C-alpha positions as CSV (number, residue, x, y, z in Angstrom):
1,M,8.3,-82.0,17.0
2,P,9.7,-83.1,20.4
3,Q,12.1,-80.8,22.2
4,K,15.8,-81.8,21.9
5,M,17.5,-82.7,25.2
6,K,20.3,-80.3,26.1
7,K,21.8,-82.2,29.0
8,T,25.6,-82.7,29.0
9,N,26.0,-85.0,32.1
10,P,26.4,-88.5,30.6
11,A,25.2,-90.2,33.8
12,L,22.0,-88.1,33.8
13,I,21.4,-88.8,30.1
14,Q,21.8,-92.5,30.7
15,L,19.5,-92.4,33.7
16,I,16.8,-90.6,31.7
17,H,17.1,-93.2,28.9
18,E,16.9,-96.0,31.4
19,L,13.9,-94.5,33.2
20,K,12.0,-94.3,29.9
21,K,13.0,-97.9,29.0
22,Q,11.8,-99.3,32.3
23,S,8.6,-97.3,32.1
24,T,7.6,-99.1,28.9
25,E,9.0,-102.5,29.8
26,H,7.2,-102.7,33.2
27,D,4.2,-100.6,32.4
28,A,5.2,-98.2,35.2
29,P,4.3,-94.6,34.3
30,I,6.1,-93.3,37.4
31,W,9.4,-93.7,35.7
32,K,8.4,-91.7,32.6
33,D,7.2,-88.9,34.9
34,I,10.6,-88.8,36.7
35,A,12.4,-88.9,33.3
36,K,10.4,-85.9,32.2
37,R,11.1,-84.0,35.4
38,L,14.8,-84.7,35.1
39,E,14.8,-83.5,31.4
40,K,13.8,-80.0,32.6
41,P,16.5,-77.5,33.4
42,S,18.1,-78.2,36.8
43,R,17.1,-74.8,38.2
44,N,13.5,-76.2,38.0
45,W,14.2,-79.4,39.8
46,A,12.6,-80.1,43.2
47,E,14.5,-79.1,46.4
48,V,12.8,-80.8,49.3
49,N,13.4,-80.5,53.0
50,L,13.3,-83.5,55.4
51,D,10.3,-82.2,57.3
52,R,8.3,-82.2,54.1
53,I,9.3,-85.8,53.4
54,S,8.3,-86.9,56.9
55,K,4.9,-85.2,56.5
56,H,3.9,-86.7,53.1
57,V,5.5,-90.2,53.0
58,L,4.0,-93.2,54.8
59,D,6.2,-95.7,56.7
60,S,5.6,-98.4,54.0
61,E,6.7,-96.2,51.1
62,T,9.9,-95.0,49.6
63,A,10.4,-91.3,49.0
64,L,11.6,-90.3,45.5
65,I,12.8,-86.7,44.9
66,P,13.6,-85.8,41.3
67,G,16.1,-83.2,42.5
68,K,17.9,-82.5,45.8
69,V,17.2,-83.3,49.4
70,L,17.9,-80.4,51.8
71,S,18.4,-80.7,55.6
72,T,15.9,-78.4,57.1
73,G,13.7,-80.1,59.7
74,N,14.0,-83.6,61.0
75,L,13.1,-87.0,59.6
76,T,10.7,-88.8,62.0
77,K,10.4,-92.1,60.1
78,K,12.7,-94.9,59.1
79,I,12.1,-94.6,55.3
80,P,14.4,-95.0,52.3
81,I,14.8,-91.8,50.3
82,A,16.0,-91.7,46.7
83,A,17.1,-88.5,45.0
84,W,19.5,-87.2,42.4
85,A,21.5,-85.4,45.1
86,F,21.6,-85.0,48.9
87,T,23.3,-82.3,51.0
88,E,25.8,-83.7,53.5
89,R,23.8,-82.6,56.5
90,A,20.6,-84.2,55.0
91,Q,22.5,-87.6,54.6
92,E,23.6,-87.4,58.2
93,K,20.1,-86.7,59.5
94,I,18.6,-89.5,57.4
95,K,21.1,-92.0,58.7
96,K,20.6,-90.8,62.3
97,A,16.8,-91.3,61.9
98,G,17.4,-94.9,60.7
99,G,16.5,-94.2,57.1
100,K,18.5,-95.0,54.0
101,T,19.7,-92.9,51.1
102,L,19.5,-94.3,47.6
103,S,20.3,-93.0,44.1
104,I,17.5,-93.0,41.6
105,E,19.3,-95.8,39.7
106,E,19.4,-98.0,42.8
107,L,15.6,-97.4,43.3
108,L,14.9,-98.3,39.7
109,K,16.7,-101.6,40.0
110,K,15.0,-102.4,43.4
111,Y,11.5,-101.5,42.3
112,P,11.2,-101.8,38.5
113,D,7.4,-101.9,38.7
114,G,7.3,-98.6,40.6
115,K,5.1,-99.8,43.5
116,N,5.2,-98.3,47.0
117,I,7.0,-95.1,45.8
118,R,5.9,-91.6,46.6
119,I,7.2,-88.7,44.6
120,V,7.8,-85.7,46.7
121,G,8.5,-82.3,45.0
């Protein structure tokens, strides 16, 4: 029997539902993967530093972090980054480097097929 979701944040519940829906509609398994990661307890979510994003994401890709982006290190590429949350300092550094911050919902609308997205974390 599937485990019952215990999330209380209505925005998060709606996002998880939408991710699963888009996964089946567009045959994009990346969205189901992100939904499963966000269903886990938030203490198990990814916390990724900017230097790790710079190291693992190509210039032509969009970084997707199923958790929080932290500000340690520097972003050396002009890439869009989507995450559930950003620290204020991380947002400043991303904008300074010429990148862009997105919510996961915005990324889902922009790339419903899930192409050119790299999950970091």
